[in-house]
N, CA, C, O and CB atoms as a CASP TS submission, in Angstrom:
PFRMAT TS
TARGET T0000
AUTHOR 0000-0000-0000
METHOD Language model
MODEL 1
PARENT N/A
ATOM      1  N   MET     1     -35.179   5.904 -10.412  1.00  0.00           N
ATOM      2  CA  MET     1     -34.312   7.049 -10.573  1.00  0.00           C
ATOM      3  C   MET     1     -34.368   7.973  -9.352  1.00  0.00           C
ATOM      4  O   MET     1     -33.376   8.615  -9.006  1.00  0.00           O
ATOM      5  CB  MET     1     -34.690   7.811 -11.829  1.00  0.00           C
ATOM      6  N   ARG     2     -35.522   8.033  -8.711  1.00  0.00           N
ATOM      7  CA  ARG     2     -35.637   8.898  -7.544  1.00  0.00           C
ATOM      8  C   ARG     2     -34.735   8.398  -6.415  1.00  0.00           C
ATOM      9  O   ARG     2     -34.166   9.195  -5.668  1.00  0.00           O
ATOM     10  CB  ARG     2     -37.098   8.969  -7.071  1.00  0.00           C
ATOM     11  N   TYR     3     -34.610   7.072  -6.297  1.00  0.00           N
ATOM     12  CA  TYR     3     -33.754   6.489  -5.270  1.00  0.00           C
ATOM     13  C   TYR     3     -32.291   6.859  -5.520  1.00  0.00           C
ATOM     14  O   TYR     3     -31.568   7.202  -4.584  1.00  0.00           O
ATOM     15  CB  TYR     3     -33.924   4.959  -5.233  1.00  0.00           C
ATOM     16  N   LEU     4     -31.855   6.789  -6.777  1.00  0.00           N
ATOM     17  CA  LEU     4     -30.482   7.177  -7.098  1.00  0.00           C
ATOM     18  C   LEU     4     -30.257   8.667  -6.885  1.00  0.00           C
ATOM     19  O   LEU     4     -29.170   9.081  -6.484  1.00  0.00           O
ATOM     20  CB  LEU     4     -30.150   6.804  -8.537  1.00  0.00           C
ATOM     21  N   ARG     5     -31.274   9.467  -7.149  1.00  0.00           N
ATOM     22  CA  ARG     5     -31.149  10.910  -6.929  1.00  0.00           C
ATOM     23  C   ARG     5     -30.967  11.211  -5.448  1.00  0.00           C
ATOM     24  O   ARG     5     -30.234  12.132  -5.089  1.00  0.00           O
ATOM     25  CB  ARG     5     -32.383  11.650  -7.473  1.00  0.00           C
ATOM     26  N   GLU     6     -31.627  10.441  -4.585  1.00  0.00           N
ATOM     27  CA  GLU     6     -31.471  10.649  -3.146  1.00  0.00           C
ATOM     28  C   GLU     6     -30.100  10.208  -2.658  1.00  0.00           C
ATOM     29  O   GLU     6     -29.544  10.807  -1.738  1.00  0.00           O
ATOM     30  CB  GLU     6     -32.553   9.899  -2.386  1.00  0.00           C
ATOM     31  N   ILE     7     -29.553   9.164  -3.270  1.00  0.00           N
ATOM     32  CA  ILE     7     -28.230   8.694  -2.861  1.00  0.00           C
ATOM     33  C   ILE     7     -27.147   9.668  -3.305  1.00  0.00           C
ATOM     34  O   ILE     7     -26.267  10.016  -2.517  1.00  0.00           O
ATOM     35  CB  ILE     7     -27.954   7.300  -3.436  1.00  0.00           C
ATOM     36  N   PHE     8     -27.200  10.105  -4.539  1.00  0.00           N
ATOM     37  CA  PHE     8     -26.148  10.954  -5.100  1.00  0.00           C
ATOM     38  C   PHE     8     -26.523  12.427  -5.032  1.00  0.00           C
ATOM     39  O   PHE     8     -26.347  13.155  -6.009  1.00  0.00           O
ATOM     40  CB  PHE     8     -25.862  10.559  -6.544  1.00  0.00           C
ATOM     41  N   ASP     9     -27.033  12.872  -3.900  1.00  0.00           N
ATOM     42  CA  ASP     9     -27.418  14.275  -3.754  1.00  0.00           C
ATOM     43  C   ASP     9     -26.261  15.161  -3.311  1.00  0.00           C
ATOM     44  O   ASP     9     -26.385  16.386  -3.317  1.00  0.00           O
ATOM     45  CB  ASP     9     -28.549  14.396  -2.766  1.00  0.00           C
ATOM     46  N   ASP    10     -25.167  14.575  -2.937  1.00  0.00           N
ATOM     47  CA  ASP    10     -24.018  15.302  -2.404  1.00  0.00           C
ATOM     48  C   ASP    10     -22.849  15.185  -3.371  1.00  0.00           C
ATOM     49  O   ASP    10     -22.760  14.215  -4.124  1.00  0.00           O
ATOM     50  CB  ASP    10     -23.624  14.769  -1.004  1.00  0.00           C
ATOM     51  N   TRP    11     -21.956  16.164  -3.355  1.00  0.00           N
ATOM     52  CA  TRP    11     -20.812  16.103  -4.274  1.00  0.00           C
ATOM     53  C   TRP    11     -19.848  14.989  -3.886  1.00  0.00           C
ATOM     54  O   TRP    11     -19.146  14.458  -4.746  1.00  0.00           O
ATOM     55  CB  TRP    11     -20.074  17.445  -4.297  1.00  0.00           C
ATOM     56  N   LEU    12     -19.800  14.625  -2.604  1.00  0.00           N
ATOM     57  CA  LEU    12     -18.911  13.539  -2.195  1.00  0.00           C
ATOM     58  C   LEU    12     -19.408  12.186  -2.692  1.00  0.00           C
ATOM     59  O   LEU    12     -18.613  11.350  -3.122  1.00  0.00           O
ATOM     60  CB  LEU    12     -18.774  13.515  -0.677  1.00  0.00           C
ATOM     61  N   THR    13     -20.710  11.970  -2.635  1.00  0.00           N
ATOM     62  CA  THR    13     -21.221  10.694  -3.125  1.00  0.00           C
ATOM     63  C   THR    13     -21.139  10.612  -4.641  1.00  0.00           C
ATOM     64  O   THR    13     -20.909   9.536  -5.191  1.00  0.00           O
ATOM     65  CB  THR    13     -22.659  10.489  -2.668  1.00  0.00           C
ATOM     66  N   ARG    14     -21.325  11.735  -5.320  1.00  0.00           N
ATOM     67  CA  ARG    14     -21.134  11.743  -6.773  1.00  0.00           C
ATOM     68  C   ARG    14     -19.687  11.431  -7.130  1.00  0.00           C
ATOM     69  O   ARG    14     -19.418  10.643  -8.037  1.00  0.00           O
ATOM     70  CB  ARG    14     -21.543  13.103  -7.364  1.00  0.00           C
ATOM     71  N   ALA    15     -18.764  12.048  -6.416  1.00  0.00           N
ATOM     72  CA  ALA    15     -17.343  11.804  -6.676  1.00  0.00           C
ATOM     73  C   ALA    15     -16.979  10.354  -6.384  1.00  0.00           C
ATOM     74  O   ALA    15     -16.197   9.751  -7.120  1.00  0.00           O
ATOM     75  CB  ALA    15     -16.472  12.746  -5.833  1.00  0.00           C
ATOM     76  N   ALA    16     -17.534   9.794  -5.325  1.00  0.00           N
ATOM     77  CA  ALA    16     -17.256   8.391  -5.005  1.00  0.00           C
ATOM     78  C   ALA    16     -17.824   7.464  -6.073  1.00  0.00           C
ATOM     79  O   ALA    16     -17.181   6.480  -6.436  1.00  0.00           O
ATOM     80  CB  ALA    16     -17.837   8.029  -3.631  1.00  0.00           C
ATOM     81  N   GLY    17     -19.007   7.759  -6.577  1.00  0.00           N
ATOM     82  CA  GLY    17     -19.592   6.949  -7.642  1.00  0.00           C
ATOM     83  C   GLY    17     -18.805   7.026  -8.929  1.00  0.00           C
ATOM     84  O   GLY    17     -18.581   6.011  -9.588  1.00  0.00           O
ATOM     85  N   ILE    18     -18.383   8.233  -9.294  1.00  0.00           N
ATOM     86  CA  ILE    18     -17.568   8.402 -10.502  1.00  0.00           C
ATOM     87  C   ILE    18     -16.233   7.697 -10.345  1.00  0.00           C
ATOM     88  O   ILE    18     -15.746   7.061 -11.280  1.00  0.00           O
ATOM     89  CB  ILE    18     -17.346   9.894 -10.805  1.00  0.00           C
ATOM     90  N   ASN    19     -15.643   7.809  -9.166  1.00  0.00           N
ATOM     91  CA  ASN    19     -14.361   7.153  -8.902  1.00  0.00           C
ATOM     92  C   ASN    19     -14.493   5.638  -9.022  1.00  0.00           C
ATOM     93  O   ASN    19     -13.628   4.984  -9.605  1.00  0.00           O
ATOM     94  CB  ASN    19     -13.840   7.531  -7.506  1.00  0.00           C
ATOM     95  N   PHE    20     -15.564   5.081  -8.476  1.00  0.00           N
ATOM     96  CA  PHE    20     -15.785   3.637  -8.553  1.00  0.00           C
ATOM     97  C   PHE    20     -15.964   3.188 -10.001  1.00  0.00           C
ATOM     98  O   PHE    20     -15.385   2.184 -10.416  1.00  0.00           O
ATOM     99  CB  PHE    20     -17.013   3.238  -7.720  1.00  0.00           C
ATOM    100  N   VAL    21     -16.753   3.918 -10.762  1.00  0.00           N
ATOM    101  CA  VAL    21     -16.968   3.568 -12.174  1.00  0.00           C
ATOM    102  C   VAL    21     -15.661   3.651 -12.958  1.00  0.00           C
ATOM    103  O   VAL    21     -15.394   2.798 -13.803  1.00  0.00           O
ATOM    104  CB  VAL    21     -18.025   4.497 -12.810  1.00  0.00           C
ATOM    105  N   LEU    22     -14.852   4.661 -12.690  1.00  0.00           N
ATOM    106  CA  LEU    22     -13.566   4.785 -13.378  1.00  0.00           C
ATOM    107  C   LEU    22     -12.620   3.638 -13.031  1.00  0.00           C
ATOM    108  O   LEU    22     -11.921   3.130 -13.908  1.00  0.00           O
ATOM    109  CB  LEU    22     -12.912   6.115 -13.027  1.00  0.00           C
ATOM    110  N   ILE    23     -12.590   3.223 -11.764  1.00  0.00           N
ATOM    111  CA  ILE    23     -11.728   2.107 -11.372  1.00  0.00           C
ATOM    112  C   ILE    23     -12.157   0.831 -12.071  1.00  0.00           C
ATOM    113  O   ILE    23     -11.322   0.105 -12.612  1.00  0.00           O
ATOM    114  CB  ILE    23     -11.752   1.909  -9.850  1.00  0.00           C
ATOM    115  N   VAL    24     -13.457   0.551 -12.065  1.00  0.00           N
ATOM    116  CA  VAL    24     -13.950  -0.671 -12.710  1.00  0.00           C
ATOM    117  C   VAL    24     -13.675  -0.638 -14.211  1.00  0.00           C
ATOM    118  O   VAL    24     -13.232  -1.635 -14.780  1.00  0.00           O
ATOM    119  CB  VAL    24     -15.460  -0.847 -12.453  1.00  0.00           C
ATOM    120  N   ALA    25     -13.933   0.502 -14.857  1.00  0.00           N
ATOM    121  CA  ALA    25     -13.700   0.612 -16.299  1.00  0.00           C
ATOM    122  C   ALA    25     -12.220   0.467 -16.633  1.00  0.00           C
ATOM    123  O   ALA    25     -11.871  -0.181 -17.620  1.00  0.00           O
ATOM    124  CB  ALA    25     -14.224   1.950 -16.823  1.00  0.00           C
ATOM    125  N   LEU    26     -11.356   1.057 -15.829  1.00  0.00           N
ATOM    126  CA  LEU    26      -9.920   0.983 -16.097  1.00  0.00           C
ATOM    127  C   LEU    26      -9.384  -0.432 -15.894  1.00  0.00           C
ATOM    128  O   LEU    26      -8.553  -0.894 -16.676  1.00  0.00           O
ATOM    129  CB  LEU    26      -9.165   1.959 -15.198  1.00  0.00           C
ATOM    130  N   VAL    27      -9.841  -1.112 -14.872  1.00  0.00           N
ATOM    131  CA  VAL    27      -9.398  -2.490 -14.646  1.00  0.00           C
ATOM    132  C   VAL    27      -9.888  -3.392 -15.775  1.00  0.00           C
ATOM    133  O   VAL    27      -9.139  -4.236 -16.268  1.00  0.00           O
ATOM    134  CB  VAL    27      -9.907  -3.011 -13.281  1.00  0.00           C
ATOM    135  N   MET    28     -11.136  -3.218 -16.183  1.00  0.00           N
ATOM    136  CA  MET    28     -11.656  -4.016 -17.298  1.00  0.00           C
ATOM    137  C   MET    28     -10.885  -3.727 -18.586  1.00  0.00           C
ATOM    138  O   MET    28     -10.601  -4.645 -19.355  1.00  0.00           O
ATOM    139  CB  MET    28     -13.156  -3.734 -17.507  1.00  0.00           C
ATOM    140  N   PHE    29     -10.547  -2.474 -18.823  1.00  0.00           N
ATOM    141  CA  PHE    29      -9.765  -2.122 -20.002  1.00  0.00           C
ATOM    142  C   PHE    29      -8.379  -2.746 -19.946  1.00  0.00           C
ATOM    143  O   PHE    29      -7.877  -3.246 -20.953  1.00  0.00           O
ATOM    144  CB  PHE    29      -9.653  -0.605 -20.132  1.00  0.00           C
ATOM    145  N   ASN    30      -7.757  -2.718 -18.764  1.00  0.00           N
ATOM    146  CA  ASN    30      -6.422  -3.304 -18.628  1.00  0.00           C
ATOM    147  C   ASN    30      -6.441  -4.818 -18.834  1.00  0.00           C
ATOM    148  O   ASN    30      -5.479  -5.389 -19.346  1.00  0.00           O
ATOM    149  CB  ASN    30      -5.844  -2.977 -17.255  1.00  0.00           C
ATOM    150  N   VAL    31      -7.525  -5.459 -18.438  1.00  0.00           N
ATOM    151  CA  VAL    31      -7.616  -6.910 -18.573  1.00  0.00           C
ATOM    152  C   VAL    31      -7.852  -7.323 -20.025  1.00  0.00           C
ATOM    153  O   VAL    31      -7.215  -8.254 -20.519  1.00  0.00           O
ATOM    154  CB  VAL    31      -8.736  -7.454 -17.686  1.00  0.00           C
ATOM    155  N   PHE    32      -8.759  -6.638 -20.703  1.00  0.00           N
ATOM    156  CA  PHE    32      -9.190  -7.096 -22.015  1.00  0.00           C
ATOM    157  C   PHE    32      -8.507  -6.418 -23.196  1.00  0.00           C
ATOM    158  O   PHE    32      -8.658  -6.892 -24.322  1.00  0.00           O
ATOM    159  CB  PHE    32     -10.638  -6.903 -22.134  1.00  0.00           C
ATOM    160  N   SER    33      -7.770  -5.344 -22.997  1.00  0.00           N
ATOM    161  CA  SER    33      -7.153  -4.641 -24.111  1.00  0.00           C
ATOM    162  C   SER    33      -5.662  -4.953 -24.190  1.00  0.00           C
ATOM    163  O   SER    33      -5.002  -5.170 -23.173  1.00  0.00           O
ATOM    164  CB  SER    33      -7.374  -3.132 -23.977  1.00  0.00           C
ATOM    165  N   ASP    34      -5.150  -4.971 -25.408  1.00  0.00           N
ATOM    166  CA  ASP    34      -3.714  -5.162 -25.581  1.00  0.00           C
ATOM    167  C   ASP    34      -3.010  -3.852 -25.930  1.00  0.00           C
ATOM    168  O   ASP    34      -1.819  -3.862 -26.238  1.00  0.00           O
ATOM    169  CB  ASP    34      -3.449  -6.199 -26.665  1.00  0.00           C
ATOM    170  N   LEU    35      -3.715  -2.740 -25.887  1.00  0.00           N
ATOM    171  CA  LEU    35      -3.096  -1.447 -26.177  1.00  0.00           C
ATOM    172  C   LEU    35      -1.979  -1.076 -25.199  1.00  0.00           C
ATOM    173  O   LEU    35      -0.945  -0.569 -25.634  1.00  0.00           O
ATOM    174  CB  LEU    35      -4.147  -0.372 -26.163  1.00  0.00           C
ATOM    175  N   PRO    36      -2.153  -1.313 -23.880  1.00  0.00           N
ATOM    176  CA  PRO    36      -1.043  -0.971 -22.978  1.00  0.00           C
ATOM    177  C   PRO    36       0.233  -1.770 -23.252  1.00  0.00           C
ATOM    178  O   PRO    36       1.330  -1.281 -22.985  1.00  0.00           O
ATOM    179  CB  PRO    36      -1.468  -1.193 -21.547  1.00  0.00           C
ATOM    180  N   GLU    37       0.107  -2.977 -23.776  1.00  0.00           N
ATOM    181  CA  GLU    37       1.305  -3.748 -24.085  1.00  0.00           C
ATOM    182  C   GLU    37       1.947  -3.281 -25.390  1.00  0.00           C
ATOM    183  O   GLU    37       3.165  -3.361 -25.549  1.00  0.00           O
ATOM    184  CB  GLU    37       0.967  -5.234 -24.169  1.00  0.00           C
ATOM    185  N   ARG    38       1.137  -2.801 -26.311  1.00  0.00           N
ATOM    186  CA  ARG    38       1.681  -2.344 -27.596  1.00  0.00           C
ATOM    187  C   ARG    38       2.329  -0.971 -27.490  1.00  0.00           C
ATOM    188  O   ARG    38       3.333  -0.707 -28.151  1.00  0.00           O
ATOM    189  CB  ARG    38       0.582  -2.306 -28.647  1.00  0.00           C
ATOM    190  N   TYR    39       1.766  -0.098 -26.666  1.00  0.00           N
ATOM    191  CA  TYR    39       2.282   1.258 -26.508  1.00  0.00           C
ATOM    192  C   TYR    39       2.738   1.442 -25.067  1.00  0.00           C
ATOM    193  O   TYR    39       1.906   1.668 -24.188  1.00  0.00           O
ATOM    194  CB  TYR    39       1.207   2.320 -26.893  1.00  0.00           C
ATOM    195  N   PRO    40       4.026   1.353 -24.805  1.00  0.00           N
ATOM    196  CA  PRO    40       4.521   1.344 -23.418  1.00  0.00           C
ATOM    197  C   PRO    40       4.201   2.608 -22.623  1.00  0.00           C
ATOM    198  O   PRO    40       3.873   2.517 -21.440  1.00  0.00           O
ATOM    199  CB  PRO    40       6.000   1.142 -23.424  1.00  0.00           C
ATOM    200  N   LEU    41       4.289   3.779 -23.241  1.00  0.00           N
ATOM    201  CA  LEU    41       3.991   5.005 -22.497  1.00  0.00           C
ATOM    202  C   LEU    41       2.517   5.057 -22.097  1.00  0.00           C
ATOM    203  O   LEU    41       2.180   5.454 -20.981  1.00  0.00           O
ATOM    204  CB  LEU    41       4.356   6.243 -23.334  1.00  0.00           C
ATOM    205  N   PHE    42       1.660   4.659 -23.003  1.00  0.00           N
ATOM    206  CA  PHE    42       0.231   4.573 -22.684  1.00  0.00           C
ATOM    207  C   PHE    42      -0.005   3.549 -21.581  1.00  0.00           C
ATOM    208  O   PHE    42      -0.843   3.767 -20.705  1.00  0.00           O
ATOM    209  CB  PHE    42      -0.587   4.203 -23.940  1.00  0.00           C
ATOM    210  N   GLY    43       0.716   2.445 -21.612  1.00  0.00           N
ATOM    211  CA  GLY    43       0.578   1.421 -20.583  1.00  0.00           C
ATOM    212  C   GLY    43       1.001   1.913 -19.217  1.00  0.00           C
ATOM    213  O   GLY    43       0.360   1.602 -18.213  1.00  0.00           O
ATOM    214  N   VAL    44       2.087   2.686 -19.171  1.00  0.00           N
ATOM    215  CA  VAL    44       2.552   3.229 -17.888  1.00  0.00           C
ATOM    216  C   VAL    44       1.507   4.175 -17.310  1.00  0.00           C
ATOM    217  O   VAL    44       1.193   4.116 -16.121  1.00  0.00           O
ATOM    218  CB  VAL    44       3.905   3.963 -18.059  1.00  0.00           C
ATOM    219  N   ILE    45       0.976   5.041 -18.153  1.00  0.00           N
ATOM    220  CA  ILE    45      -0.048   5.984 -17.684  1.00  0.00           C
ATOM    221  C   ILE    45      -1.307   5.230 -17.269  1.00  0.00           C
ATOM    222  O   ILE    45      -1.913   5.534 -16.241  1.00  0.00           O
ATOM    223  CB  ILE    45      -0.383   7.025 -18.783  1.00  0.00           C
ATOM    224  N   ASN    46      -1.688   4.259 -18.064  1.00  0.00           N
ATOM    225  CA  ASN    46      -2.913   3.511 -17.808  1.00  0.00           C
ATOM    226  C   ASN    46      -2.814   2.689 -16.520  1.00  0.00           C
ATOM    227  O   ASN    46      -3.729   2.724 -15.698  1.00  0.00           O
ATOM    228  CB  ASN    46      -3.224   2.596 -18.989  1.00  0.00           C
ATOM    229  N   PHE    47      -1.727   1.959 -16.336  1.00  0.00           N
ATOM    230  CA  PHE    47      -1.582   1.139 -15.135  1.00  0.00           C
ATOM    231  C   PHE    47      -1.329   1.975 -13.890  1.00  0.00           C
ATOM    232  O   PHE    47      -1.643   1.533 -12.785  1.00  0.00           O
ATOM    233  CB  PHE    47      -0.456   0.148 -15.319  1.00  0.00           C
ATOM    234  N   SER    48      -0.769   3.170 -14.037  1.00  0.00           N
ATOM    235  CA  SER    48      -0.536   4.014 -12.866  1.00  0.00           C
ATOM    236  C   SER    48      -1.806   4.726 -12.414  1.00  0.00           C
ATOM    237  O   SER    48      -1.846   5.252 -11.302  1.00  0.00           O
ATOM    238  CB  SER    48       0.545   5.037 -13.167  1.00  0.00           C
ATOM    239  N   MET    49      -2.836   4.755 -13.242  1.00  0.00           N
ATOM    240  CA  MET    49      -4.080   5.412 -12.852  1.00  0.00           C
ATOM    241  C   MET    49      -4.853   4.614 -11.794  1.00  0.00           C
ATOM    242  O   MET    49      -5.608   5.204 -11.021  1.00  0.00           O
ATOM    243  CB  MET    49      -4.955   5.626 -14.077  1.00  0.00           C
ATOM    244  N   VAL    50      -4.683   3.300 -11.744  1.00  0.00           N
ATOM    245  CA  VAL    50      -5.431   2.488 -10.771  1.00  0.00           C
ATOM    246  C   VAL    50      -5.053   2.857  -9.332  1.00  0.00           C
ATOM    247  O   VAL    50      -5.956   3.110  -8.535  1.00  0.00           O
ATOM    248  CB  VAL    50      -5.170   0.987 -11.015  1.00  0.00           C
ATOM    249  N   PRO    51      -3.772   2.900  -8.956  1.00  0.00           N
ATOM    250  CA  PRO    51      -3.473   3.303  -7.568  1.00  0.00           C
ATOM    251  C   PRO    51      -3.834   4.759  -7.283  1.00  0.00           C
ATOM    252  O   PRO    51      -4.196   5.094  -6.155  1.00  0.00           O
ATOM    253  CB  PRO    51      -1.996   3.087  -7.272  1.00  0.00           C
ATOM    254  N   ILE    52      -3.742   5.623  -8.284  1.00  0.00           N
ATOM    255  CA  ILE    52      -4.126   7.020  -8.083  1.00  0.00           C
ATOM    256  C   ILE    52      -5.615   7.112  -7.779  1.00  0.00           C
ATOM    257  O   ILE    52      -6.027   7.880  -6.909  1.00  0.00           O
ATOM    258  CB  ILE    52      -3.776   7.870  -9.324  1.00  0.00           C
ATOM    259  N   LEU    53      -6.420   6.335  -8.490  1.00  0.00           N
ATOM    260  CA  LEU    53      -7.861   6.345  -8.237  1.00  0.00           C
ATOM    261  C   LEU    53      -8.196   5.728  -6.879  1.00  0.00           C
ATOM    262  O   LEU    53      -9.134   6.171  -6.216  1.00  0.00           O
ATOM    263  CB  LEU    53      -8.598   5.594  -9.348  1.00  0.00           C
ATOM    264  N   PHE    54      -7.442   4.712  -6.458  1.00  0.00           N
ATOM    265  CA  PHE    54      -7.672   4.142  -5.126  1.00  0.00           C
ATOM    266  C   PHE    54      -7.332   5.159  -4.043  1.00  0.00           C
ATOM    267  O   PHE    54      -8.049   5.252  -3.047  1.00  0.00           O
ATOM    268  CB  PHE    54      -6.837   2.859  -4.933  1.00  0.00           C
ATOM    269  N   ILE    55      -6.268   5.913  -4.212  1.00  0.00           N
ATOM    270  CA  ILE    55      -5.894   6.937  -3.230  1.00  0.00           C
ATOM    271  C   ILE    55      -6.944   8.039  -3.192  1.00  0.00           C
ATOM    272  O   ILE    55      -7.329   8.495  -2.115  1.00  0.00           O
ATOM    273  CB  ILE    55      -4.506   7.531  -3.560  1.00  0.00           C
ATOM    274  N   SER    56      -7.408   8.468  -4.364  1.00  0.00           N
ATOM    275  CA  SER    56      -8.454   9.499  -4.379  1.00  0.00           C
ATOM    276  C   SER    56      -9.747   8.978  -3.760  1.00  0.00           C
ATOM    277  O   SER    56     -10.471   9.740  -3.119  1.00  0.00           O
ATOM    278  CB  SER    56      -8.716   9.977  -5.817  1.00  0.00           C
ATOM    279  N   GLY    57     -10.046   7.698  -3.939  1.00  0.00           N
ATOM    280  CA  GLY    57     -11.209   7.107  -3.279  1.00  0.00           C
ATOM    281  C   GLY    57     -11.073   7.115  -1.773  1.00  0.00           C
ATOM    282  O   GLY    57     -12.048   7.351  -1.061  1.00  0.00           O
ATOM    283  N   GLY    58      -9.872   6.859  -1.279  1.00  0.00           N
ATOM    284  CA  GLY    58      -9.626   6.926   0.161  1.00  0.00           C
ATOM    285  C   GLY    58      -9.788   8.333   0.701  1.00  0.00           C
ATOM    286  O   GLY    58     -10.330   8.525   1.789  1.00  0.00           O
ATOM    287  N   ILE    59      -9.322   9.317  -0.053  1.00  0.00           N
ATOM    288  CA  ILE    59      -9.475  10.716   0.362  1.00  0.00           C
ATOM    289  C   ILE    59     -10.953  11.102   0.390  1.00  0.00           C
ATOM    290  O   ILE    59     -11.405  11.774   1.317  1.00  0.00           O
ATOM    291  CB  ILE    59      -8.693  11.655  -0.587  1.00  0.00           C
ATOM    292  N   ILE    60     -11.697  10.678  -0.621  1.00  0.00           N
ATOM    293  CA  ILE    60     -13.135  10.959  -0.656  1.00  0.00           C
ATOM    294  C   ILE    60     -13.832  10.289   0.527  1.00  0.00           C
ATOM    295  O   ILE    60     -14.731  10.876   1.130  1.00  0.00           O
ATOM    296  CB  ILE    60     -13.756  10.476  -1.991  1.00  0.00           C
ATOM    297  N   PHE    61     -13.427   9.076   0.859  1.00  0.00           N
ATOM    298  CA  PHE    61     -14.010   8.357   1.991  1.00  0.00           C
ATOM    299  C   PHE    61     -13.754   9.097   3.300  1.00  0.00           C
ATOM    300  O   PHE    61     -14.663   9.243   4.117  1.00  0.00           O
ATOM    301  CB  PHE    61     -13.445   6.934   2.069  1.00  0.00           C
ATOM    302  N   VAL    62     -12.534   9.560   3.504  1.00  0.00           N
ATOM    303  CA  VAL    62     -12.198  10.293   4.732  1.00  0.00           C
ATOM    304  C   VAL    62     -12.974  11.595   4.791  1.00  0.00           C
ATOM    305  O   VAL    62     -13.469  11.964   5.856  1.00  0.00           O
ATOM    306  CB  VAL    62     -10.680  10.573   4.811  1.00  0.00           C
ATOM    307  N   LEU    63     -13.094  12.303   3.669  1.00  0.00           N
ATOM    308  CA  LEU    63     -13.859  13.544   3.654  1.00  0.00           C
ATOM    309  C   LEU    63     -15.336  13.297   3.957  1.00  0.00           C
ATOM    310  O   LEU    63     -15.975  14.098   4.639  1.00  0.00           O
ATOM    311  CB  LEU    63     -13.712  14.235   2.304  1.00  0.00           C
ATOM    312  N   ALA    64     -15.872  12.201   3.456  1.00  0.00           N
ATOM    313  CA  ALA    64     -17.267  11.872   3.743  1.00  0.00           C
ATOM    314  C   ALA    64     -17.475  11.563   5.221  1.00  0.00           C
ATOM    315  O   ALA    64     -18.493  11.942   5.799  1.00  0.00           O
ATOM    316  CB  ALA    64     -17.716  10.685   2.896  1.00  0.00           C
ATOM    317  N   ILE    65     -16.518  10.880   5.830  1.00  0.00           N
ATOM    318  CA  ILE    65     -16.617  10.588   7.269  1.00  0.00           C
ATOM    319  C   ILE    65     -16.525  11.894   8.074  1.00  0.00           C
ATOM    320  O   ILE    65     -17.290  12.099   9.017  1.00  0.00           O
ATOM    321  CB  ILE    65     -15.490   9.594   7.710  1.00  0.00           C
ATOM    322  N   LEU    66     -15.595  12.764   7.700  1.00  0.00           N
ATOM    323  CA  LEU    66     -15.463  14.033   8.426  1.00  0.00           C
ATOM    324  C   LEU    66     -16.693  14.900   8.252  1.00  0.00           C
ATOM    325  O   LEU    66     -17.080  15.613   9.177  1.00  0.00           O
ATOM    326  CB  LEU    66     -14.228  14.793   7.956  1.00  0.00           C
ATOM    327  N   LYS    67     -17.312  14.852   7.086  1.00  0.00           N
ATOM    328  CA  LYS    67     -18.516  15.646   6.863  1.00  0.00           C
ATOM    329  C   LYS    67     -19.689  15.112   7.663  1.00  0.00           C
ATOM    330  O   LYS    67     -20.560  15.885   8.062  1.00  0.00           O
ATOM    331  CB  LYS    67     -18.867  15.672   5.387  1.00  0.00           C
ATOM    332  N   SER    68     -19.734  13.813   7.908  1.00  0.00           N
ATOM    333  CA  SER    68     -20.852  13.245   8.679  1.00  0.00           C
ATOM    334  C   SER    68     -20.784  13.650  10.148  1.00  0.00           C
ATOM    335  O   SER    68     -21.796  13.587  10.845  1.00  0.00           O
ATOM    336  CB  SER    68     -20.857  11.715   8.563  1.00  0.00           C
ATOM    337  N   TYR    69     -19.620  14.061  10.631  1.00  0.00           N
ATOM    338  CA  TYR    69     -19.498  14.489  12.026  1.00  0.00           C
ATOM    339  C   TYR    69     -19.848  15.956  12.228  1.00  0.00           C
ATOM    340  O   TYR    69     -19.873  16.426  13.365  1.00  0.00           O
ATOM    341  CB  TYR    69     -18.097  14.239  12.517  1.00  0.00           C
ATOM    342  N   GLU    70     -20.118  16.690  11.155  1.00  0.00           N
ATOM    343  CA  GLU    70     -20.448  18.116  11.297  1.00  0.00           C
ATOM    344  C   GLU    70     -21.831  18.319  11.804  1.00  0.00           C
ATOM    345  O   GLU    70     -22.264  19.458  11.979  1.00  0.00           O
ATOM    346  CB  GLU    70     -20.292  18.833   9.993  1.00  0.00           C
TER
END
């Protein structure tokens, strides 16, 4: 646990970890659940969250790179 505490000591690394977990959970949900096919509006929201999370991950990555140059 101490090793994880050292890795996630910054808000950017916490945000990147949360973003990664959300992407994996959402993709797994989309693969194994039939709810998005049964409820079209839920499916649109659910499937549109994957590219939004990838874009936010890219923004977090750029912010982390810019912060490392300070």
